[in-house]
C-alpha positions in Angstrom: 92.7 184.5 144.4 90.2 182.8 141.9 90.7 179.5 139.6 89.8 182.1 136.6 92.3 184.7 137.9 95.1 182.1 138.3 94.7 180.5 134.8 94.5 184.5 133.1 98.2 185.3 135.4 99.5 181.8 133.9 98.6 182.1 130.4 100.2 186.3 130.4 103.1 184.8 132.0 103.1 182.2 129.3 102.8 184.0 126.4 105.1 186.7 128.1 107.9 183.8 127.9 107.1 183.3 124.4 107.0 186.7 123.0 111.0 186.8 124.8 111.8 183.6 123.6 110.8 185.1 120.0 112.1 188.6 120.6 115.5 187.6 122.0 118.0 187.9 119.0 118.7 184.2 118.0 122.1 182.9 119.1 123.7 185.6 121.7 126.4 182.7 122.0 127.1 183.3 117.7 130.0 184.9 116.1 131.7 188.0 116.8 133.4 189.2 114.3 131.9 189.8 110.7 132.7 187.7 107.6 136.2 188.1 106.5 136.9 186.5 103.6 140.5 186.6 102.5 143.0 185.6 99.7 143.9 181.8 100.1 147.5 183.2 99.8 147.0 185.1 102.9 146.1 182.2 104.7 148.7 179.9 103.3 151.7 182.5 104.3 150.0 183.3 107.6 149.4 187.0 106.9 145.9 187.3 107.7 144.9 188.4 110.9 141.3 187.2 111.0 139.7 184.6 108.3 136.5 182.8 108.1 136.6 179.2 106.8 134.2 179.6 103.7 130.7 177.6 103.9 131.4 176.8 107.8 128.3 178.3 109.4 130.4 181.4 110.1 133.9 180.4 112.0 136.0 182.9 112.3 140.2 182.2 112.4 142.1 184.8 114.3 146.1 185.0 114.2 148.0 184.0 116.9 151.8 185.6 117.0 154.7 183.3 118.0 156.4 183.9 120.9 157.5 183.2 124.9 155.3 183.9 127.9 155.0 181.8 131.7 152.9 178.8 131.9 150.8 178.5 135.6 150.2 181.0 137.9 152.6 182.5 141.1 152.0 180.9 144.3 149.9 184.3 145.4 147.2 183.9 142.8 143.6 183.6 144.3 142.2 179.8 143.3 145.7 178.8 142.1 146.3 174.8 142.7 149.3 174.1 143.3 149.8 171.6 140.2 149.9 175.0 138.3 153.8 175.8 138.6 155.0 178.6 136.5 157.5 177.3 133.9 158.8 179.5 130.6 156.8 178.2 127.7 158.0 179.4 123.6 155.4 178.5 120.7 157.6 178.8 118.2 155.7 179.2 115.2 152.4 181.7 114.8 149.1 179.7 114.6 145.6 180.6 113.8 142.4 179.8 116.6 138.8 179.7 116.9 137.6 183.2 117.7 134.7 181.7 119.5 133.9 177.7 120.3 132.8 175.5 117.6 128.8 176.1 117.7 125.9 173.5 117.2 125.1 174.6 113.9 129.0 174.7 112.9 129.4 171.2 114.3 126.7 169.3 113.1 126.9 170.8 109.7 130.0 169.2 108.4 130.4 166.0 111.1 126.8 165.3 111.4 124.6 166.5 108.4 122.2 163.8 108.9 121.2 164.8 112.3 117.4 165.1 112.4 116.2 166.4 115.6 113.3 163.8 117.8 111.9 165.8 120.7 113.1 169.5 119.8 110.6 171.8 120.7 107.9 169.1 122.7 109.4 169.7 126.0 109.8 173.4 128.2 113.8 172.9 129.0 115.0 171.1 126.0 117.0 168.4 126.9 116.3 165.6 124.8 117.9 161.9 125.4 116.7 161.1 121.9 119.2 164.0 120.5 122.0 163.0 122.9 121.8 159.2 121.5 122.4 160.8 118.3 125.2 162.5 119.1 123.6 166.4 119.5 124.2 168.7 121.6 122.8 168.6 125.6 121.2 171.8 125.3 118.8 171.8 123.1 115.2 174.2 121.4 112.8 174.2 124.3 109.2 174.4 124.1 109.3 178.3 125.3 112.9 178.8 124.6 115.2 180.2 121.9 117.2 178.8 119.2 120.2 177.7 120.8 122.2 176.5 117.4 124.7 179.2 118.0 125.6 178.5 121.5 128.6 176.6 122.3 128.6 172.3 120.8 128.8 170.2 124.0 128.2 167.3 124.9 130.8 166.1 122.2 133.7 163.7 123.1 137.4 164.6 122.5 137.5 161.9 120.1 134.6 163.2 117.8 136.2 167.0 118.5 139.4 165.9 117.0 137.0 164.1 114.0 135.5 167.5 113.5 139.6 169.3 113.6 140.2 166.5 110.8 137.2 166.9 108.6 138.2 170.2 108.5 141.4 169.4 107.5 140.1 167.9 105.0 138.1 170.2 103.4 140.5 172.8 103.3 143.1 170.8 102.0 141.4 170.1 99.5 140.3 173.6 98.8 144.1 174.5 98.7 143.6 176.8 101.7 146.5 175.0 104.5 149.5 176.5 104.9 152.3 173.9 104.0 152.9 171.5 107.3 149.4 172.6 109.1 146.3 171.4 109.9 143.5 171.7 112.0 143.3 169.8 115.4 142.5 170.8 119.1 145.3 172.9 120.5 147.8 172.0 123.3 147.6 172.8 126.6 150.7 175.8 125.9 149.0 176.7 122.7 145.6 177.8 124.7 146.8 179.2 127.7 149.3 181.3 125.6 146.4 182.3 123.5 144.2 183.0 126.4 146.7 185.0 128.2 147.6 187.3 125.1 150.5 189.1 127.1 148.7 189.2 130.5 150.1 188.0 133.3 146.8 188.0 135.7 144.4 185.5 136.7 142.6 187.1 133.7 143.0 188.1 130.3 140.8 191.4 130.4 139.9 193.0 133.3 136.5 193.5 132.3 136.0 189.4 132.7 137.6 189.8 136.1 134.9 192.2 137.0 132.1 189.9 135.7 133.0 186.9 137.4 133.2 189.4 140.9 129.8 190.5 139.9 127.8 187.7 137.7 124.5 186.9 140.1 123.0 184.1 137.4 123.9 182.1 134.1 121.5 183.9 131.9 123.2 187.5 132.6 124.2 188.3 128.6 127.4 190.7 129.4 128.6 187.3 130.9 127.6 185.5 127.9 129.2 187.4 125.0 132.3 188.6 127.3 135.0 190.8 125.9 137.8 189.8 123.7 141.6 189.4 125.2 144.0 191.4 123.1 144.5 188.9 120.4 140.6 189.4 120.0 139.5 185.8 121.2 136.4 185.6 122.7 135.1 183.5 125.7 138.4 181.9 126.8 137.5 181.6 130.3 133.5 181.2 129.9 131.1 179.6 127.8 132.2 175.8 128.0 135.1 173.9 128.7 137.2 173.0 125.9 139.2 170.2 124.9 142.9 170.2 124.4 145.2 167.7 123.0 147.3 166.7 126.2 147.0 163.9 128.1 146.4 165.6 131.9 149.7 165.3 134.0 151.7 167.3 136.1 154.0 170.1 134.8 157.6 169.1 133.4 160.1 171.4 135.2 162.2 173.9 133.2 161.6 175.6 130.1 160.1 174.1 127.1 158.7 175.1 123.2 155.8 173.8 122.0 155.1 171.4 124.6 152.7 168.2 124.6 152.3 165.3 126.6 150.8 162.2 125.6 150.9 159.1 128.4 151.5 156.0 126.3 151.0 154.0 129.7 148.0 155.5 131.1 146.0 158.3 128.4 142.6 158.2 130.3 141.9 161.8 130.9 142.5 164.9 128.7 143.1 168.2 130.0 140.3 170.7 129.3 140.7 174.4 129.8 138.1 177.4 130.2 135.2 177.0 132.2 131.4 176.7 131.8 128.5 179.6 132.5 128.0 177.7 135.8 130.8 177.5 137.7 129.7 179.5 140.6 126.9 177.2 141.2 126.9 174.4 143.8 127.6 171.0 141.8 125.3 169.0 144.2 123.0 171.9 145.7 120.5 173.6 142.8 120.5 177.1 143.2 123.0 177.2 145.8 125.6 179.9 144.9 129.2 179.5 146.0 130.4 182.6 147.8 134.0 181.3 148.5 135.7 183.8 146.0 138.5 181.0 145.8 136.3 179.0 144.9 134.4 180.7 142.2 137.9 181.2 140.8 138.9 178.2 140.6 138.0 176.5 137.4 138.0 179.5 134.9 141.5 181.3 135.8 144.0 181.5 133.0 146.0 179.1 134.0 143.5 176.7 135.4 143.3 173.1 134.4 140.3 170.3 134.2 140.7 166.8 133.3 138.1 164.7 131.4 137.8 160.9 130.3 137.8 161.6 126.6 135.5 159.0 125.2 132.7 160.7 127.7 130.4 163.7 126.6 130.0 166.2 128.9 127.1 169.4 128.7 129.7 171.1 129.9 132.9 170.9 127.5 133.2 171.5 123.9 136.1 172.9 122.2 137.6 175.9 119.7 140.0 174.8 116.9 143.7 175.6 115.7 145.0 175.9 112.7 148.7 174.7 114.0 152.0 172.9 113.0 151.2 169.2 112.7 151.7 167.6 115.5 151.2 163.1 115.2 148.8 162.3 118.2 148.3 158.9 119.4 145.1 157.8 119.6 143.6 157.1 123.3 143.0 154.0 125.2 140.2 154.1 126.1 138.3 151.2 128.3 135.1 150.5 126.7 133.1 151.1 129.8 134.2 155.4 129.4 133.4 154.9 125.4 130.3 156.6 124.3 129.3 156.4 120.4 126.3 158.1 119.4 124.1 156.6 117.0 124.4 158.5 114.1 
């Protein structure tokens, strides 16, 4: 192949990549339900099945009914860890949960409206340290890549996720749209698993999702990204990004529990994160090496899987989805200075 031919081939490839970036629908991670506006009284009385928060870049909230379920996993479940001791939990009041994770667009509009990308679209892959130092997402728009602003907001600490929920509460309280005694916050670990399971007892909340886990070949598979809804109408509870919960990480307490949440006043160094990220099936240290062990593949993404992360550190695989739920008194975690990353806003 001559030099001229090589240059022509490269040019054609770059053109194809550019055209694909343009042709790809913006935000394959975007909202699933259409905009659903309801009367304020329906939200206040928890009668609306689904509603879109006004002026929020289409944050959809789905009603989760009260109920009782078995939290944890049976000993025979593939990928199970010993800490997932089954126990009966009752969620005593209905609540709303985000249909999907909060997106980059949704987060920045409310929590960081002055965010201005510095090097977006300057590099091929889009991962930019200046944007991350400002508290922006890890995944930014690359020179030859689509706009990811409808993708889940990651690179966000537990503290900043809580701040977003507090800002959302203040906004909606001012508008008079909150049920009495309710606020926007992160879900408890029990609320998260209850909402994820949606009445199911298997490792995954939808057989189609389980099939995706078995058959997936690469993170870019669009069907994997979109996933399938569970019975409550929630998407990507098993995939997308890990999602922050309120609780400090600890072994489960034995016996039945009602509306449990755990805060460890003596430590408070790690918070629970649930769900899973799109790179779960890749070896964490060897690039492009796929895990073949089905136990390892399932370990991090089942309904009962538990993750743990420092609340003051932003991770490119951790995001969040809010709930509109009964108010809980939440202690401020004690975070060592060397484990606290504060963005320059």
